[in-house]
C-alpha positions in Angstrom: 0.0 0.0 0.0 1.5 3.4 -0.9 0.9 6.7 0.8 -1.8 7.7 -1.7 -4.0 4.7 -0.7 -4.1 5.1 3.0 -7.5 4.7 4.6 -9.2 7.9 5.7 -8.5 7.3 9.4 -4.8 7.9 8.7 -5.3 11.5 7.8 -5.3 14.4 10.2 -8.4 16.4 10.9 -6.7 19.7 10.6 -9.6 21.7 11.9 -9.8 19.6 15.0 -6.0 19.9 15.5 -6.1 23.6 14.8 -8.8 24.2 17.3 -7.1 22.0 20.0 -3.9 23.9 19.3 -5.4 27.3 19.9 -7.2 26.0 23.0 -4.0 24.6 24.4 -2.0 27.8 23.8 -4.7 29.8 25.6 -5.0 27.3 28.4 -1.2 27.1 29.0 -0.9 30.9 28.9 -3.8 31.4 31.3 -2.4 28.9 33.8 0.6 31.3 34.0 -1.4 34.4 34.3 -1.2 35.4 30.7 -4.1 36.4 28.4 -3.0 35.0 25.1 -5.6 37.0 23.1 -5.6 40.2 25.3 -5.4 42.3 22.2 -7.9 42.1 19.3 -6.7 39.7 16.7 -8.0 39.2 13.2 -7.1 35.6 12.8 -4.0 33.7 12.0 -3.1 32.2 8.6 0.0 30.2 9.6 2.1 29.0 12.4 4.4 32.0 11.8 1.5 34.3 12.8 1.2 32.5 16.1 5.0 32.8 16.6 4.9 36.5 15.9 1.9 37.1 18.2 3.6 35.1 20.9 6.8 37.0 20.5 5.1 40.3 20.8 3.1 39.1 23.8 6.4 37.9 25.5 7.9 41.3 25.0 5.0 43.0 26.7 4.9 40.5 29.5 8.6 40.9 30.1 8.0 44.6 30.9 5.4 43.7 33.6 6.1 43.1 37.3 6.9 39.4 37.6 6.9 39.2 33.8 10.0 37.1 33.5 8.6 34.7 36.0 5.5 34.3 34.0 7.6 33.5 30.9 9.6 30.9 32.8 6.3 29.4 34.1 4.9 29.2 30.6 8.1 27.5 29.3 7.9 25.0 32.2 4.1 24.4 31.6 4.6 23.7 27.9 7.6 21.6 28.8 10.3 23.2 26.7 13.7 21.7 27.8 16.2 24.2 29.2 18.9 22.6 27.2 17.0 23.2 24.0 16.5 26.9 24.9 20.2 27.3 25.5 21.0 25.5 22.2 18.6 27.7 20.2 19.9 30.9 21.8 23.4 30.0 20.8 22.6 28.9 17.2 20.2 31.6 16.1 20.5 35.3 15.5 16.8 36.0 16.1 15.8 37.9 19.2 15.3 36.1 22.6 11.6 36.6 22.4 11.3 35.2 18.8 13.2 32.1 19.8 11.2 31.5 23.0 7.9 32.1 21.1 8.9 29.6 18.4 9.8 27.0 21.0 6.5 27.5 22.9 4.3 27.4 19.7 6.1 24.4 18.2 6.1 22.4 21.5 2.4 23.2 22.0 1.6 22.0 18.5 3.7 18.9 19.1 1.8 18.0 22.3 -1.5 18.5 20.6 -0.6 16.3 17.6 0.7 13.6 19.9 -2.4 13.6 21.9 -4.5 13.6 18.8 -2.7 10.6 17.4 -3.0 8.8 20.7 -6.7 9.4 21.1 -7.4 8.4 17.5 -5.1 5.3 17.8 -3.2 6.3 14.7 
């Protein structure tokens, strides 16, 4: 059987995953005292939009009292390894907030997809 003949149950339901991804981002942020959609947003078209929004949000949070602690809590909650953070900070020329945002968004999506695959027995 080639990839083009897989049964339908082997395909992702992208709407379901997308919705779960947004819910998980909001939930994890809220558990750290962060309102993920505190500003009006017009929708996101790609993962890069979420990374940009998260990066901007992290910059704002960093200027608040206890902001750095909130960011650390969010990273812990999402389960981004400290070793990976250090590695990415050394490798990339992006700003700290862009790197952290990318790690948060990608790890959140990874967790959602793994949970989706597990619950659907795929």
